[in-house]
N, C-alpha and C positions, 0 to 999 in steps of 0.2 A: 503494500500500500504506500509505503513511503516513496517508492520509485514513481508511482503514479502521482503522488502529491508533488514530488519534485518536478516532474515533467509538466504539470499544470502551472506551477509557479514560474517555471522557465518559459512556458508558452505565454504567460501573462506579461512577462517582462519584454518579450519580443514584440508584442502587439501594443500599440499605443492607443490612447483614447481618440475617438473620432473628433476631428477639429470642426468647429462651427463653420457655416458657409461664410465666404469672404464677400463683402459687398464690393461689387465691381460694376461701375457705371461711368460713362463718359460725362453724364450730366448729374448735377446734384438733385436730390429729391424735390427740393423747393422749386427748382426750375421746371420740373415735370408738372407739378401741381399748378404752377403759374401758367404754363403753356396750355394745360387742359382747361383751366378756368377761362382764359382769354379765348380759346377756340369755341367753348360752349357759349360764351357771351356773343361772339361773332355770329354763330349759327342762329342764336335767338334773335339778334338784331336783324339778320337777313329775313328770317321768317316774319317778324313783326313788320318789316318794311313792305314785303310783298302782300301781306294780309291787309295792311292799311291802304296800299295803293290799289288793290283789287276792287274795293268798294267805290263805285262811282258816286259822285255827289248828286244828291237828289235836287232837282230844280225846285226853286221856291214855288209854293202853292199859289195858284191864281186866286184872285179875290172871289171868283165864283165858287171855287172849291171850298175856300175857307167859310164863306157864308152858308153854303149848303151843309157843311159839317156842323156849324153852330146851330143852324135851324133844326137839324136832326137831333142834336143833343138836347135842345130845350123842348123839342116836340115830345120827348118822353116825360116831360115834367108838366104837361098841360093840366092834368087832374090835380096835381099837388100845389101848383103855383097860383097865387092870387091873380085873377084876370088883369087887374090894374098893373101889377108888376110884370106880368107876362107881356102885356102890350108894350110896355117900356122896353123890355129886353128885345122883343121882335123888331120894334121900330129902330132901336140902336143898331141891330145887326144889319137891317136893310139900309140904313143911312150910311154905315161904314162901307157896305158893299158898293153903293152908288158913288161914294167919295173915292174909294180906291179903284174901282173899275172905270169910271168915267171922268174922274178928276173934277167932280162938281162939288161945290161947298155946301153940301146938304147938312152937315153936322153943325154949321154955323148959321143956318137960316131956319126960320119958322116954316111950317108946312105951307102957309099961304105965300110967303116970299118965294119959296122954292117952286111951287106950282105956277106962280106968276112968271118966274124966269123960264120955266119949261114951255109956257105958252108962246114965248117969243122965239126961242131957238132950243132945240133939244136933239139928243142922239137917239131918242126913243120913238117908236112907232105910236100911232094914235091909240092902239089897243094897250100898249104898255103905259102910256100916259094915263089912260082911263083907269087901269088897274092900280097904278101908283097913287092917283088921286083918291080913289076909293079906299085904298089901304090907309093912306095918311089921314083921311077924314075919319075913318073908324078909330084909328089910334088916338086922334085928338079928342074925339067924343068920349072915349074911355078915360083918357088922361086928364083932360081939362074940364069937361062937362060932368065928370064923375058919373057917367052912365053905369048902371049896375050890370056889368058884363057877366057872362057865364062862361063855362068851359067851352060851350059851342061857339061863342064869339071868339074865344082864343084859338080854337081850331080853324075858324074861318080866316083869322089874321095870319096864322101860320101857313095855311094853304095859299093865300094870296101872295105872301112874301116868297114862298117857295116857287110858285109859278113865275113870279117876276124875275127871280134870280136865275131860274132855269131858262128863261126867255122863251117859254112855250107860246105858240100862237094862240091868241085869245079868241079867235073866231069861233071856236067850239063852245065857249062858255055862254 
């Protein structure tokens, strides 16, 4: 047994411990991390640039589209809104539309002043003038004469305003 023990000890002396791996790189570790970070940032920047560039800019909405959207929005509130307040809101939408679409100073004139100016020269047809006059007279009746309007009156105002904005031919009415 001792020979066996001696041969084991001798074998252990001939074999050395395994050495740990040697770090061998041409670049320091921090340079590799910095290059990776810069590369990922560059890729992200390129992706962001193309995604941003791909979305075409939406053209601004036309006054007609804006007015129709606003009329649709308040149309859902006919039953819950006081007819007096509703007539003011519909009138404001229509006045803004005429001001923006036709460059007429409707928001700074009374209904009578505006209708008088329309009688002299106007971009509107006779049917459109008639519809606009009827609409403004109804609004004035509700706003200034304190006519006790109902939701049916509000619906009629909304319908007239929508027809005017859409520019439908009024020969059918």
